[in-house]
C-alpha positions in Angstrom: 92.6 -214.2 186.4 94.5 -211.6 184.9 97.4 -213.8 184.2 95.7 -216.0 182.0 94.1 -213.1 180.1 97.5 -211.5 179.7 98.9 -214.6 178.3 96.1 -215.1 175.8 96.6 -211.6 174.5 100.3 -211.9 174.0 99.6 -215.4 172.0 97.2 -213.7 169.8 99.5 -210.9 169.0 102.3 -213.4 167.9 100.1 -215.2 165.7 98.9 -212.2 163.8 102.5 -211.1 163.3 103.8 -214.3 161.8 100.8 -214.9 159.6 101.7 -211.4 158.1 105.2 -212.1 157.6 105.2 -215.8 156.8 106.9 -216.3 153.1 105.3 -219.1 151.1 108.5 -220.3 149.3 110.0 -219.6 145.8 112.3 -217.1 144.6 112.5 -213.8 146.3 110.6 -210.9 144.6 112.5 -208.6 142.3 112.1 -205.2 141.3 110.9 -204.0 137.8 113.8 -202.1 136.2 111.2 -200.1 134.2 109.2 -198.9 137.2 111.2 -195.9 138.8 112.0 -195.8 142.3 112.8 -193.0 144.6 116.5 -193.5 144.6 116.6 -193.5 141.0 114.4 -190.4 140.5 116.5 -188.3 143.0 119.7 -187.0 141.2 123.0 -186.8 143.5 124.4 -183.1 143.6 127.8 -184.4 144.1 127.9 -186.1 140.4 128.2 -184.4 137.4 126.6 -185.0 134.3 128.6 -186.9 131.7 130.0 -185.0 128.4 127.8 -185.7 125.3 129.7 -186.5 122.5 130.0 -184.2 119.6 128.6 -185.5 116.2 131.6 -185.1 113.6 130.4 -184.4 110.1 130.8 -187.2 107.6 133.4 -186.3 105.0 131.6 -186.4 101.4 133.4 -189.1 99.3 135.1 -187.6 96.0 133.2 -188.0 93.0 134.5 -190.6 90.4 135.3 -187.7 87.5 137.3 -185.2 90.1 140.8 -186.2 90.6 141.8 -186.8 94.2 144.5 -183.9 94.4 141.7 -181.5 93.3 139.6 -182.1 96.4 139.6 -179.2 98.5 138.7 -178.9 102.2 136.3 -176.8 103.7 137.2 -173.1 104.7 136.7 -172.2 108.3 137.1 -169.0 110.2 140.5 -170.5 111.4 141.9 -171.7 108.2 141.5 -171.4 104.3 140.6 -174.7 102.5 142.4 -173.6 99.4 145.8 -175.1 98.3 148.6 -172.5 98.1 149.4 -173.2 94.5 145.8 -172.1 93.7 146.0 -168.5 95.4 146.9 -165.6 93.2 150.2 -163.8 93.0 150.8 -160.4 94.4 148.7 -157.5 93.0 146.3 -160.3 91.5 142.7 -161.3 92.3 140.8 -164.6 91.7 137.1 -165.3 91.9 136.8 -168.7 94.0 133.3 -170.6 94.4 133.3 -172.9 97.1 132.4 -176.5 96.3 134.0 -176.3 92.6 137.2 -178.2 91.8 140.4 -176.2 91.4 140.7 -176.9 88.0 137.3 -175.5 87.0 137.6 -172.0 89.0 138.3 -168.8 86.8 142.1 -168.0 86.6 143.8 -164.8 88.3 143.0 -161.6 86.7 143.1 -157.9 87.6 141.5 -156.9 90.9 139.7 -154.0 89.1 136.1 -154.9 89.3 136.6 -158.5 90.5 134.1 -158.0 93.6 131.4 -156.7 90.9 132.0 -159.8 89.0 131.8 -162.2 91.6 128.7 -164.2 92.0 126.8 -164.6 95.3 128.1 -166.6 98.0 131.6 -166.2 96.3 135.0 -165.5 97.4 137.4 -163.0 95.6 141.2 -163.8 96.6 143.6 -161.3 96.5 147.4 -161.3 96.6 148.6 -158.6 98.9 150.8 -156.4 97.0 152.9 -155.5 100.2 153.3 -158.9 102.0 153.6 -161.8 99.7 153.1 -164.3 102.5 149.3 -163.1 103.0 146.1 -163.4 101.0 143.0 -161.3 101.5 139.7 -163.1 101.0 136.4 -161.0 100.2 133.4 -162.9 101.1 130.5 -162.0 98.8 127.2 -162.3 100.6 123.7 -163.7 99.3 123.4 -161.0 96.8 126.2 -160.2 94.1 128.5 -157.0 94.8 128.1 -157.1 98.6 130.8 -158.0 101.1 129.7 -159.7 104.1 133.3 -159.7 105.7 137.2 -159.5 104.9 139.6 -161.9 106.3 143.3 -162.1 106.1 145.2 -165.6 105.9 148.6 -167.0 105.4 149.3 -168.4 102.0 151.2 -171.6 103.2 149.5 -172.6 106.2 146.2 -171.3 105.4 146.0 -170.0 109.1 143.9 -167.0 110.2 145.8 -163.8 110.5 143.1 -161.1 111.3 140.2 -159.5 110.2 139.7 -156.3 108.2 136.6 -153.6 107.9 135.1 -153.4 104.4 135.4 -150.0 102.9 133.2 -149.7 99.8 134.4 -147.7 96.9 133.4 -144.1 96.5 130.2 -143.2 95.0 131.0 -141.7 91.4 131.1 -138.0 91.2 128.2 -136.0 90.3 128.2 -134.5 87.0 128.9 -131.1 86.4 126.3 -128.8 85.9 125.3 -127.7 82.3 127.0 -124.3 81.7 124.3 -121.8 80.5 124.1 -120.9 77.0 126.5 -118.4 75.4 123.8 -115.8 74.9 122.9 -115.8 78.6 126.7 -116.1 79.7 128.3 -112.5 80.6 131.1 -111.5 78.2 134.8 -112.1 79.5 136.5 -109.0 81.0 138.9 -107.2 78.2 142.7 -108.2 78.7 145.1 -105.9 79.6 147.4 -104.9 76.5 150.9 -104.8 77.8 152.6 -101.2 77.4 154.9 -102.3 74.4 157.6 -99.6 73.4 158.5 -99.5 70.0 162.1 -100.0 69.6 163.9 -99.1 66.5 166.5 -101.4 65.3 170.0 -100.9 66.6 172.9 -100.2 64.0 175.2 -102.9 64.0 178.5 -101.9 65.9 181.3 -100.3 64.2 184.6 -102.6 64.0 187.3 -101.0 66.3 190.4 -100.3 64.0 193.7 -100.0 65.7 195.5 -96.8 64.7 198.4 -97.3 62.7 201.7 -97.4 64.4 203.2 -93.9 64.5 206.3 -93.5 62.0 210.0 -93.8 63.3 211.0 -90.7 64.4 214.0 -89.1 62.9 215.9 -88.7 66.1 216.2 -92.5 66.7 219.8 -93.5 65.2 220.3 -96.1 63.0 220.8 -99.5 64.7 223.2 -102.2 63.6 221.6 -105.2 62.2 221.7 -108.2 64.5 223.3 -111.4 62.8 220.7 -113.7 64.5 217.9 -113.7 67.1 219.0 -115.0 70.5 215.9 -116.5 71.5 215.1 -120.1 71.7 212.8 -121.9 69.3 210.6 -123.1 71.9 209.9 -119.6 73.2 208.7 -118.1 70.0 204.9 -117.6 69.1 202.8 -119.9 67.0 201.9 -118.6 63.9 199.0 -115.7 64.1 200.1 -115.0 67.9 202.3 -112.5 69.3 204.5 -112.1 72.5 205.9 -109.0 74.2 209.6 -110.0 75.0 211.7 -108.0 77.4 215.2 -108.1 76.8 217.7 -109.4 79.8 214.5 -111.2 81.3 214.3 -114.7 81.9 211.9 -116.7 79.7 210.1 -118.1 82.7 208.9 -114.5 83.5 208.2 -113.3 80.1 204.5 -112.6 78.9 202.5 -115.4 77.4 201.8 -115.4 73.5 198.6 -113.7 72.9 196.4 -112.1 70.1 198.3 -109.7 68.0 195.7 -107.0 68.5 197.2 -104.0 70.0 200.2 -105.7 70.9 202.6 -103.2 69.4 200.7 -100.3 70.8 200.6 -101.6 74.3 204.3 -102.8 74.5 206.9 -100.9 76.7 209.6 -99.0 75.7 212.7 -100.9 74.7 211.3 -104.2 74.4 210.4 -106.5 71.2 207.3 -108.1 69.8 207.5 -111.3 68.2 204.9 -112.2 65.8 204.4 -115.8 64.0 203.8 -114.8 60.6 200.8 -116.9 59.5 201.9 -116.7 55.9 205.3 -117.5 56.4 205.4 -120.2 59.2 209.1 -120.8 59.1 209.7 -117.0 59.8 209.1 -114.8 62.8 208.7 -110.9 62.7 210.3 -109.0 65.4 209.2 -105.6 66.3 211.6 -103.3 68.1 210.0 -100.7 70.4 212.0 -97.5 70.9 212.4 -95.3 73.9 208.9 -94.6 74.0 206.0 -97.1 74.3 204.5 -97.9 71.2 206.9 -96.4 69.1 208.3 -98.9 66.4 212.3 -98.5 66.1 212.5 -101.2 63.4 210.9 -104.5 62.1 213.1 -107.5 61.4 212.3 -111.0 59.9 214.5 -114.2 61.2 214.3 -117.9 60.4 212.3 -119.7 63.3 214.6 -122.5 63.4 217.9 -121.3 63.3 217.4 -117.5 64.2 219.3 -116.2 61.4 218.6 -112.7 60.0 216.4 -112.6 56.6 215.5 -109.2 56.1 214.3 -105.9 57.5 210.9 -104.4 56.5 210.0 -100.5 56.4 
């Protein structure tokens, strides 16, 4: 009895399972691509997201009225988009308006007042006076006469070099306070008067006169007159000069020619005073000194060129 019942139950179960899994024909069903599935909604932690492409700005086409060589690239923080030929020279400045062709920009000028004259959102280009390779760029803000930043670029390559801090010009000096009126001003102190002593004019110095030579003494014996002067012409003094000559001494050891003032009075005994006569340039006067200094024994005149005796003076 139990075996038929078990067989019937097994048959019933197999029939139920076969009816639920029976395929009625036709193509197999496909999943809807728009319908999310569990596998699609679950992110894979091992997979990195793909990088998104950065959109590049589309360059603006040049206008028909602007030449191709005047089209200037944009200025960025790393490069200066201005051709080197349009940058100012050393010590000069130029106001540059971005978006304006180089041919319509202002010319280079003095740097004095360039920042004050620059409009808003403009640039002031300054050629460094200490380095011809660099240019300093002042970026004007949204309001005139306001500097946002200062950047240094290379002229040839336009590459960024460094940033600089902006130092505004010092404020104008405060006006001096008005001076009080003259009536309220105290009188100046009296100036000390220097102690000046009255000096009387001094009389002019008296000319020094040489004493006349003493007359020849009576005890001097008469000397014979020499026939000639035994002194070479080159050793004689020039006209107006005198020379003390010591007989028996070599010419190289004789005294040099000098002024005639006091020559006779200071000549030692037994010497001769040679005098170039200014009124007779071809003659020479020889004064013979006696046994005492300054004592004139005789005065003779000789020819300068031949040394021949001419005359004797008293």
